[in-house]
Structure formats: C-alpha cells, structure tokens
C-alpha positions as CSV (number, residue, x, y, z in Angstrom):
1,M,0.0,0.0,0.0
2,M,2.9,2.4,0.9
3,A,4.4,1.7,-2.5
4,K,1.1,2.4,-4.3
5,N,0.6,5.7,-2.4
6,K,4.1,6.8,-3.2
7,L,3.5,6.0,-6.9
8,Q,0.3,8.1,-6.9
9,E,2.2,11.0,-5.2
10,I,5.0,10.9,-7.8
11,R,2.5,10.6,-10.6
12,K,0.6,13.7,-9.3
13,I,3.8,15.7,-9.2
14,R,4.8,14.8,-12.7
15,L,1.4,15.6,-14.1
16,Q,1.8,19.1,-12.5
17,K,5.1,19.4,-14.3
18,V,3.4,18.6,-17.6
19,E,0.9,21.4,-17.0
20,K,3.6,23.8,-16.0
21,L,5.6,23.0,-19.2
22,R,2.6,23.7,-21.3
23,E,2.0,27.0,-19.5
24,L,5.7,27.9,-20.4
25,G,5.0,27.1,-24.1
26,I,6.9,23.9,-24.1
27,N,5.2,20.8,-25.7
28,P,6.0,17.8,-23.5
29,Y,5.2,15.4,-26.3
30,P,6.5,17.0,-29.6
31,S,6.1,15.1,-32.9
32,K,9.5,16.1,-34.3
33,V,13.0,16.0,-32.9
34,K,14.7,19.3,-33.6
35,G,18.0,17.8,-34.8
36,E,19.3,14.6,-36.3
37,P,20.5,12.5,-33.4
38,K,23.2,9.8,-33.8
39,A,23.2,6.4,-32.2
40,I,24.8,6.9,-28.7
41,G,27.1,3.9,-29.3
42,K,28.6,5.8,-32.3
43,A,28.5,9.2,-30.7
44,R,30.8,8.1,-27.9
45,S,33.7,7.8,-30.4
46,F,33.4,11.4,-31.6
47,K,35.7,13.0,-29.0
48,G,36.1,16.7,-29.5
49,K,33.3,17.0,-32.0
50,T,29.7,18.2,-31.6
51,V,27.1,15.4,-31.7
52,E,23.3,15.1,-31.3
53,V,21.9,12.2,-29.4
54,A,18.5,11.1,-28.2
55,G,17.3,8.5,-25.6
56,R,15.8,7.9,-22.2
57,I,17.2,9.5,-19.1
58,I,18.1,6.7,-16.7
59,G,20.3,8.6,-14.2
60,W,20.1,12.2,-12.7
61,R,22.6,13.9,-10.4
62,E,22.3,17.6,-9.4
63,H,25.3,19.6,-8.1
64,G,24.1,23.3,-7.8
65,N,24.8,25.0,-11.1
66,V,25.7,21.7,-12.7
67,V,23.6,18.7,-13.5
68,F,24.7,15.3,-14.8
69,A,22.3,12.8,-16.5
70,D,22.8,9.4,-18.0
71,L,21.1,9.0,-21.4
72,K,20.5,5.6,-23.0
73,D,19.3,4.3,-26.3
74,E,19.4,0.7,-27.7
75,T,23.1,1.1,-28.8
76,G,24.6,2.4,-25.6
77,Q,24.7,5.0,-22.8
78,I,26.4,8.4,-22.4
79,Q,26.7,11.0,-19.7
80,L,25.2,14.5,-20.3
81,W,26.7,17.5,-18.6
82,F,24.4,20.5,-18.1
83,Q,26.1,23.7,-17.0
84,K,24.2,26.9,-16.1
85,D,27.0,29.1,-17.5
86,N,26.4,27.5,-21.0
87,L,22.7,27.1,-21.0
88,I,21.8,30.4,-19.3
89,E,18.0,30.7,-19.2
90,D,17.4,27.2,-20.5
91,F,19.0,25.7,-17.3
92,K,15.9,26.5,-15.3
93,F,13.9,24.0,-17.4
94,L,15.9,21.1,-16.1
95,K,13.8,21.1,-12.9
96,Y,10.9,19.7,-15.0
97,L,12.9,16.7,-16.2
98,D,12.9,13.3,-14.5
99,I,14.4,9.8,-14.8
100,G,12.3,8.1,-17.5
101,D,11.9,11.1,-19.7
102,F,13.1,11.0,-23.4
103,L,15.5,13.8,-24.3
104,Y,17.4,15.2,-27.3
105,A,20.7,16.8,-26.5
106,K,23.4,18.5,-28.5
107,G,26.9,19.3,-27.5
108,K,30.7,18.6,-27.7
109,V,31.9,15.1,-26.7
110,T,34.5,15.4,-24.0
111,K,35.9,13.4,-21.1
112,T,35.5,14.4,-17.5
113,S,38.4,14.3,-14.9
114,A,36.9,11.0,-13.8
115,G,37.4,9.6,-17.3
116,E,33.7,9.5,-18.2
117,I,32.8,10.2,-21.9
118,T,30.4,13.0,-21.7
119,V,28.3,15.4,-23.9
120,D,28.8,19.0,-22.8
121,V,25.2,20.1,-23.5
122,S,24.7,23.3,-25.4
123,D,21.1,22.6,-26.4
124,F,18.4,20.1,-25.4
125,Q,14.7,19.3,-26.1
126,L,12.2,17.3,-24.0
127,L,10.8,14.6,-26.3
128,T,8.5,12.7,-23.9
129,K,7.6,13.4,-20.4
130,S,7.2,10.2,-18.3
131,I,4.3,10.2,-15.8
132,R,5.2,7.1,-13.9
133,P,8.6,6.6,-12.3
134,L,10.7,3.7,-13.5
135,P,10.6,0.8,-11.0
136,S,14.2,1.0,-9.7
137,S,13.6,4.6,-8.6
138,W,10.9,3.6,-6.1
139,Y,10.5,-0.1,-5.4
140,G,12.2,-2.2,-8.2
141,L,10.7,-4.8,-10.5
142,K,10.7,-7.8,-8.3
143,D,7.6,-9.8,-9.0
144,I,8.2,-12.4,-11.8
145,E,4.6,-12.1,-13.1
146,D,5.1,-8.3,-13.2
147,R,8.1,-8.9,-15.5
148,Y,5.8,-10.8,-18.0
149,R,2.9,-8.3,-17.7
150,K,5.2,-5.3,-18.0
151,R,7.7,-6.7,-20.4
152,Y,8.7,-3.2,-21.5
153,L,10.1,-2.6,-18.0
154,D,11.7,-6.0,-17.9
155,L,13.5,-5.2,-21.2
156,L,14.7,-1.8,-19.8
157,F,16.2,-3.1,-16.6
158,N,17.4,-6.6,-17.5
159,P,19.9,-6.6,-20.4
160,E,20.0,-10.5,-20.5
161,V,16.2,-10.5,-21.2
162,R,16.8,-8.2,-24.2
163,E,19.6,-10.4,-25.4
164,R,17.4,-13.5,-25.2
165,F,14.9,-11.9,-27.5
166,N,17.7,-10.7,-29.8
167,V,18.8,-14.3,-30.1
168,R,15.2,-15.3,-30.9
169,T,15.2,-12.8,-33.8
170,R,18.5,-14.0,-35.1
171,L,17.4,-17.7,-34.9
172,V,14.3,-16.9,-37.0
173,R,16.4,-15.0,-39.5
174,E,19.0,-17.8,-39.8
175,L,16.2,-20.5,-40.0
176,R,14.8,-18.7,-43.0
177,R,18.3,-18.4,-44.6
178,Y,18.9,-22.1,-44.1
179,L,15.6,-23.2,-45.6
180,D,15.8,-20.7,-48.4
181,G,19.3,-22.0,-49.2
182,L,17.8,-25.5,-49.6
183,G,15.3,-24.3,-52.2
184,F,12.2,-24.0,-49.9
185,W,9.5,-21.5,-50.6
186,E,8.1,-19.5,-47.7
187,V,4.3,-19.1,-47.8
188,E,1.3,-18.0,-45.7
189,T,-1.8,-20.1,-44.9
190,P,-5.0,-19.2,-43.1
191,T,-5.1,-18.5,-39.4
192,L,-8.9,-18.7,-39.4
193,Q,-10.0,-22.1,-40.6
194,P,-13.4,-23.7,-41.2
195,L,-12.1,-27.0,-39.8
196,Y,-9.1,-27.5,-37.5
197,G,-6.5,-30.3,-38.1
198,G,-2.9,-31.2,-38.5
199,A,-2.4,-32.0,-34.8
200,N,-4.2,-33.6,-31.9
201,A,-5.2,-30.5,-29.9
202,K,-8.3,-28.7,-28.7
203,P,-9.0,-25.5,-30.8
204,F,-10.1,-22.0,-30.0
205,T,-13.5,-21.4,-31.6
206,T,-14.6,-18.1,-33.0
207,Y,-17.6,-16.8,-35.0
208,H,-17.5,-15.1,-38.4
209,N,-20.5,-12.7,-38.6
210,A,-20.4,-12.1,-42.4
211,L,-20.3,-15.8,-43.2
212,D,-22.6,-16.8,-40.3
213,S,-20.2,-19.7,-39.4
214,D,-18.0,-21.0,-36.7
215,F,-14.3,-20.8,-37.4
216,Y,-11.3,-22.1,-35.6
217,L,-7.9,-20.6,-34.9
218,R,-5.4,-22.9,-36.5
219,I,-3.8,-25.6,-34.3
220,A,-1.3,-26.4,-37.1
221,D,-0.7,-25.4,-40.8
222,E,0.1,-28.9,-42.0
223,L,-3.0,-29.6,-44.0
224,Y,-2.8,-26.3,-45.9
225,L,0.9,-26.8,-46.6
226,K,0.2,-30.2,-48.0
227,R,-2.4,-28.7,-50.3
228,L,0.4,-26.5,-51.7
229,V,2.5,-29.6,-52.3
230,I,-0.3,-31.1,-54.2
231,G,-0.4,-27.8,-56.1
232,G,3.2,-28.1,-57.2
233,Y,5.3,-26.6,-54.4
234,E,7.9,-29.3,-53.9
235,K,9.6,-27.7,-50.9
236,V,7.5,-25.4,-48.8
237,Y,7.6,-23.9,-45.3
238,E,5.7,-21.4,-43.0
239,I,6.6,-19.7,-39.8
240,C,3.3,-18.8,-38.1
241,K,1.3,-18.5,-34.9
242,D,-0.6,-21.6,-33.8
243,F,-3.3,-21.7,-31.1
244,R,-4.2,-24.6,-28.9
245,N,-6.8,-24.4,-26.1
246,E,-4.7,-26.2,-23.6
247,G,-3.1,-25.8,-20.2
248,I,-0.1,-23.5,-19.4
249,D,3.1,-24.9,-18.0
250,Q,6.9,-24.6,-18.3
251,S,6.8,-25.6,-22.0
252,H,3.3,-24.8,-23.2
253,N,1.6,-21.6,-24.0
254,P,-1.8,-21.5,-25.8
255,E,-0.4,-19.1,-28.4
256,F,2.9,-20.2,-29.8
257,T,5.1,-20.0,-32.9
258,M,5.9,-22.9,-35.2
259,V,7.8,-23.5,-38.4
260,E,6.6,-26.4,-40.5
261,Y,8.4,-27.5,-43.7
262,Y,7.7,-30.2,-46.2
263,E,9.8,-31.7,-48.9
264,S,8.5,-33.8,-51.8
265,Y,10.2,-37.1,-52.6
266,A,11.7,-37.3,-49.1
267,D,11.0,-39.6,-46.2
268,Y,11.3,-39.1,-42.5
269,Q,15.0,-40.1,-42.6
270,R,15.7,-37.2,-45.0
271,I,13.7,-34.8,-42.9
272,M,15.8,-35.8,-39.8
273,D,19.0,-35.0,-41.9
274,V,17.7,-31.6,-42.8
275,T,16.6,-30.8,-39.3
276,E,19.8,-31.9,-37.7
277,G,21.6,-29.7,-40.2
278,L,19.4,-26.8,-39.3
279,F,20.3,-27.0,-35.6
280,K,24.0,-27.2,-36.4
281,H,23.7,-24.2,-38.8
282,L,21.9,-22.1,-36.1
283,A,24.5,-22.9,-33.5
284,K,27.4,-22.2,-35.7
285,E,26.1,-19.0,-37.3
286,I,24.7,-17.4,-34.0
287,F,27.1,-18.7,-31.4
288,G,30.1,-19.8,-33.4
289,E,30.2,-23.2,-31.7
290,L,28.4,-26.6,-31.6
291,K,28.7,-27.1,-27.9
292,M,25.7,-25.7,-26.0
293,T,24.8,-25.5,-22.3
294,V,21.6,-27.2,-21.4
295,G,20.7,-26.9,-17.7
296,G,24.0,-27.3,-16.0
297,R,25.5,-29.6,-18.7
298,K,27.5,-29.0,-21.9
299,I,26.2,-31.0,-24.8
300,N,27.6,-31.4,-28.3
301,I,25.1,-31.0,-31.1
302,G,27.8,-31.3,-33.7
303,K,27.9,-35.1,-33.4
304,S,25.6,-37.4,-35.3
305,W,22.4,-37.6,-33.4
306,P,21.5,-41.3,-32.5
307,R,18.2,-42.6,-33.9
308,I,16.5,-44.8,-31.3
309,E,13.3,-46.8,-31.6
310,M,10.7,-45.7,-29.1
311,V,10.3,-49.2,-27.7
312,S,14.1,-49.5,-27.3
313,A,14.2,-46.1,-25.5
314,I,11.6,-47.4,-23.0
315,K,13.5,-50.7,-22.5
316,I,16.8,-48.9,-22.0
317,N,15.5,-46.4,-19.5
318,L,12.8,-48.3,-17.7
319,G,13.7,-52.0,-18.3
320,L,10.2,-52.5,-19.7
321,D,9.6,-54.5,-22.9
322,V,6.3,-53.0,-24.0
323,L,6.0,-55.2,-27.0
324,T,5.6,-58.4,-24.9
325,E,3.4,-56.8,-22.3
326,T,-0.4,-57.0,-22.5
327,E,-2.7,-53.9,-22.6
328,K,-3.8,-54.8,-19.1
329,A,-0.2,-54.9,-17.8
330,L,0.5,-51.6,-19.4
331,E,-2.6,-50.1,-17.9
332,N,-1.5,-51.3,-14.5
333,Y,2.0,-49.8,-15.0
334,C,0.4,-46.4,-15.9
335,R,-1.7,-46.5,-12.7
336,E,1.4,-47.4,-10.6
337,K,3.3,-44.5,-12.0
338,R,0.2,-42.2,-11.7
339,I,0.0,-41.6,-15.4
340,E,-3.5,-40.4,-16.1
341,I,-5.6,-42.7,-18.3
342,V,-9.3,-42.7,-19.0
343,G,-9.7,-46.4,-19.6
344,G,-10.1,-48.1,-23.0
345,E,-6.8,-46.9,-24.4
346,T,-5.3,-49.0,-27.1
347,K,-1.9,-50.6,-26.6
348,G,-0.3,-48.1,-28.8
349,Q,-1.7,-45.2,-26.8
350,L,-0.5,-46.7,-23.6
351,I,3.0,-47.2,-24.9
352,Y,3.1,-43.6,-26.0
353,L,1.9,-42.4,-22.6
354,I,4.6,-44.4,-20.8
355,F,7.3,-43.0,-23.1
356,E,6.0,-39.4,-22.8
357,H,5.7,-39.4,-19.0
358,E,8.6,-41.7,-18.0
359,V,11.3,-41.5,-20.6
360,T,11.5,-38.1,-22.3
361,N,13.0,-36.2,-19.4
362,K,16.0,-38.6,-19.6
363,L,16.8,-37.7,-23.2
364,I,19.4,-34.9,-22.5
365,D,21.8,-35.3,-25.4
366,P,20.4,-34.6,-28.9
367,T,18.4,-37.7,-29.8
368,W,16.0,-38.8,-32.5
369,I,13.2,-41.1,-31.3
370,I,11.7,-43.0,-34.2
371,G,9.0,-45.6,-34.7
372,Y,5.7,-44.4,-33.2
373,P,2.4,-46.3,-32.6
374,K,0.0,-45.9,-35.5
375,D,-2.8,-45.1,-32.9
376,V,-1.2,-41.8,-32.0
377,S,0.0,-40.8,-35.5
378,P,-3.0,-40.3,-37.8
379,L,-1.0,-38.4,-40.5
380,S,2.1,-40.7,-40.7
381,K,2.9,-43.4,-43.3
382,D,2.9,-47.0,-42.2
383,R,6.2,-48.8,-41.7
384,S,6.7,-51.7,-44.1
385,D,8.7,-53.7,-41.5
386,K,6.5,-53.3,-38.4
387,E,2.7,-53.7,-38.3
388,G,0.9,-51.1,-36.3
389,W,3.9,-48.6,-36.3
390,V,4.6,-45.6,-38.5
391,E,7.5,-43.6,-39.9
392,R,7.5,-40.8,-37.3
393,F,10.2,-39.1,-35.3
394,E,10.6,-36.6,-32.5
395,G,13.7,-34.7,-31.6
396,Y,14.7,-34.4,-28.0
397,I,17.3,-32.2,-26.3
398,G,17.6,-31.4,-22.6
399,G,14.7,-33.7,-21.9
400,K,12.3,-31.6,-24.0
401,E,10.6,-32.4,-27.3
402,I,12.0,-29.9,-29.9
403,C,10.3,-31.1,-33.1
404,D,7.9,-33.7,-34.5
405,G,7.8,-35.1,-38.0
406,W,7.1,-38.1,-40.2
407,S,6.8,-39.6,-43.7
408,E,3.5,-38.2,-44.7
409,L,0.5,-40.3,-45.5
410,T,-0.3,-40.0,-49.3
411,D,-3.1,-42.6,-49.7
412,P,-6.4,-40.7,-49.5
413,M,-8.4,-43.8,-48.6
414,E,-6.1,-44.6,-45.8
415,Q,-6.1,-41.0,-44.7
416,R,-9.9,-41.0,-44.5
417,A,-9.8,-44.2,-42.4
418,R,-7.2,-42.7,-40.1
419,F,-9.3,-39.6,-39.6
420,E,-12.4,-41.6,-38.8
421,T,-10.5,-43.8,-36.4
422,D,-9.0,-40.8,-34.6
423,V,-12.4,-39.3,-34.0
424,K,-13.5,-42.5,-32.3
425,I,-10.3,-43.3,-30.4
426,V,-10.3,-42.9,-26.6
427,R,-8.7,-39.7,-25.4
428,K,-9.2,-37.3,-22.5
429,D,-10.8,-34.6,-24.7
430,R,-12.5,-35.7,-27.9
431,E,-12.1,-32.2,-29.4
432,E,-8.4,-33.1,-29.6
433,A,-9.1,-35.6,-32.3
434,Q,-8.2,-35.1,-36.0
435,Q,-11.4,-34.2,-37.8
436,V,-12.5,-35.8,-41.1
437,D,-11.4,-33.0,-43.5
438,E,-13.3,-33.8,-46.7
439,D,-11.7,-30.8,-48.5
440,F,-8.3,-32.1,-47.7
441,I,-9.1,-35.6,-48.7
442,E,-10.5,-34.4,-52.0
443,A,-7.2,-32.5,-52.6
444,M,-5.3,-35.7,-51.9
445,E,-7.4,-37.6,-54.4
446,Y,-5.8,-35.5,-57.1
447,G,-2.5,-37.0,-56.1
448,M,0.2,-36.1,-53.5
449,P,3.8,-37.1,-54.1
450,P,5.8,-38.9,-51.4
451,L,7.0,-36.4,-48.9
452,G,8.3,-35.8,-45.4
453,G,7.6,-33.0,-43.0
454,V,8.4,-31.6,-39.6
455,G,7.1,-29.0,-37.1
456,I,9.5,-27.2,-34.8
457,G,8.3,-25.0,-32.0
458,I,10.2,-21.7,-32.3
459,D,9.7,-21.0,-28.6
460,R,11.2,-24.3,-27.6
461,L,14.0,-23.7,-30.1
462,V,14.8,-20.4,-28.3
463,M,14.5,-22.1,-24.9
464,F,17.2,-24.6,-26.0
465,F,19.6,-22.0,-27.6
466,T,19.3,-19.6,-24.6
467,N,19.2,-22.3,-21.9
468,S,15.9,-20.8,-20.6
469,W,13.7,-23.6,-19.7
470,S,10.5,-21.7,-19.1
471,I,8.5,-20.8,-22.2
472,K,7.4,-17.5,-20.6
473,E,11.0,-16.3,-20.7
474,V,11.1,-16.6,-24.5
475,I,7.7,-15.1,-25.5
476,L,7.6,-11.4,-25.3
477,F,4.0,-11.3,-24.0
478,P,3.0,-14.7,-22.7
479,T,-0.6,-15.6,-22.1
480,L,-1.5,-14.8,-18.5
481,R,-4.6,-14.8,-16.4
482,R,-6.5,-11.5,-16.6
483,K,-5.4,-9.3,-13.7
484,K,-8.2,-8.3,-11.3
485,C,-8.4,-4.6,-10.7
C-alpha cells in the first residue's frame, strides 16, 4: 500500500510538471526531434566533436549549477553535462525533467576528470515526459509475473532479457536463410480455418459474422501446406502462430510460434537429416560453436544424433519390454506410475503415454526417437517392416521435445480411415481428435507425391539455444490470467 501511495504521489507531481511546461509554451510530447541524433554507441567515439543524441534519461545527479544525467538508447549509454553558464535561461527548465523522460541533447563530446565520456550540452529538447517513475527509482521490478505483464520494463532493466529476444530474432532470420538456401518456398496459410486439423489439440473457436459460421484458430498449418505440395510446391515452409486451447506450464503456451516444412520425394530419414543440419547451422552462425549449455550440462550438437526406436528407449530407460506386455499390464503400469488414463486406451496409446511421461526427461543429449504407434499418429505413413507402427520421429534435447515429423501419408483412402479412427479413439478430450477434413481428402485424391515434413516450436528452439527452460521467458508477451483490478 505504501508503494502504491508513493507511486500516486510521484505521478501527481509529474502531471503538475506537464501542465507547467505547457504554460511555459513547451510541448512535453512533440512530434518532431529538432535535430538529427546519432546512435549513442557511435556518438561516444566522436571526442572533441559536436554530436546530437536522443534517448531515455536513466540517471540524474544535481550539483548546484551543474547537472549530470545518463542518457540511454538501444546502442549504448552516455553522460550528459548541463552547465548553467552554458545554458543560461534554459538551465531552469531542467527542474521539470525526471528519470524516465526521453530527451534530445546537442553538445561537444569530452571526457571528465573521472574519465567519463560526456556530452557538454549546449542545447536540449524534451521529447516525452514520463508520468510514472521507472521501478528502480521507487521499489524495483521484483515480481516475476510483473516482468511478464510489463515486459517493456523487464527489457529496460534486464539486459539479459533483451539479449534473449535478440537471439530469438537471429534464430528466425537464420532459419529462413537455411531453408531458403535449400530451395524451400516460404508461404502464408489461413489462421482462421473452417475446420481444424494437422495435430491432436483442442482448438479455440470463434464466429465469423459475415459468413454466419463458426471458425477455428489454427492448431497447425500442416494440411494447408500439403495442399500446396499437391499444387506443385515441392519444398515449402511457413513460420506462423498456432493456437491450442490447452493448459499452461513450463513448456506450453496457448499461443505459440511454429515452423513447419515439407519436402517432396523425401521420407522421415531425409527430414531428420535436414533438421539436424538446421540445428547445427543455427548454433554455428549465431554462437560460433556446436557445444551448448543445457541446464547445467554442456552438450555437443555437432555429433551425429542417434536414432533410437521408441520401444528401445523405453526398454533402455525403464527396463520394460512394452511389445511383450499385455494392454492390461501396461494399464496397471500407468496406474502405478500415476500416469493419467481414462480407460479403454489402445496398446499403442499406452506405450506412447509411458514414453512421454517416464522417458522423455531422460533424453538430455540430442536424440531422435523413431517408430511411433499408429494409434497416435494419424498423418504418418505405415512402416513396411512393423505392423501397427509408423515412420514418425521426434527430436529431444535437454529432456524436451524440440520437433515432431514423419513420412507423410499420401493414400487418400487410408487418410480417411485414419481420420475416422482418430475421431472414435479414446482420449481425454474428444475435441483433440483429428477431424474428417473432406476438402483435404478431395485434394489428396488429385495425387500427392511422397513427402516428409516436420514441425518445430520456435519458442522451444529459443528455450534450448538460450538455456531458458520456461516458455514465458522466450515469449515477449506470454498468455496470463487476466489481472483483477
């Protein structure tokens, strides 16, 4: 309460300053900067020359007829030196400035006796008057949720947070460069879809007034990208927002960013090669090395990543041979391990649940898990060597799933049967089932070439490359519960 009262008191004083400035004929929110400011990072090197700079005041020290201020932009920080003897009448306007204000300043770059690079100000202009004090000046930005709700302050006071998002930007840029270099075309597909599909997830539903119809925010862009493959795009990708009406935890946010790419005449082995190459490209181009820190461990992503069958990974890590166990035995195992089941799951579903809950957190080094039950993979092509299993893979690093892909199903009759089975199959929420998409099946009937594809969560990619194992730390504005007033 004391902090809140102090905030209101400071805000009141600053609003009074705004009114006083207006009375003096000074616009506290001008639309134009009077000069042509340089980036502060460059201005610092212009010793003995007159420069113009602009930025936010982050420090303020008064010493009678002299005032020092620290001015910061995104390239750096510099000290400003205001002297009454130089500024004459304009010096009196300094009393209306505060930490947090944006300011233009002009003057000669010099160095103080303390060795501080400084602009000896001969002219200045208030660019924006801040009404609220920056947190460090009254109580500090301490609450983690406040950091997410007020990311603008988080970025101001925590350089490592800004750098994390800079890494994100570079990752996306290099991802595009890598795929473009392999001949992929970047495209855009609908966010609003008349039918959701491409993943097992509960959708967000909305209503289109003009069309008098329900629509869904996409849960994946897979089925539209495959339509483009049918239309002649042999290599295609999209970076987009997906939306899944699911819970929020350390690695899940209802709104998230994905890249999906598909290559004609390729199978899942080829897609693993391409994706492994992508990770190595990103590490080398952005960090200059192939050894990354995950948690407290150094891992080498430059080695060839092992490709391990799911049933083998379960046996290695749990000592459980799921192929020889009955459905009843696997159900009992799930109950013993407190893995949630609804009853009536197929053997394939139970195997996947055991793997997902008991094995994945042990996959620290880069690992491909291959060979998934058909029951949990409605879009994947059957394996010719193993009945009831499909050509699907997932990539794991640091105990987290980083990507999911497969050899794509191209038989329209089989695809229809898979969709129909998936609608009927036992699951916690039936809305998570793949729907029977007649339009997509019709497109398939015109012929779709053999192809492989993968989806990679950009947020999880950033989590890995920045060693930040909370998804809220890599999304600028994560989904949060609405704050009560």
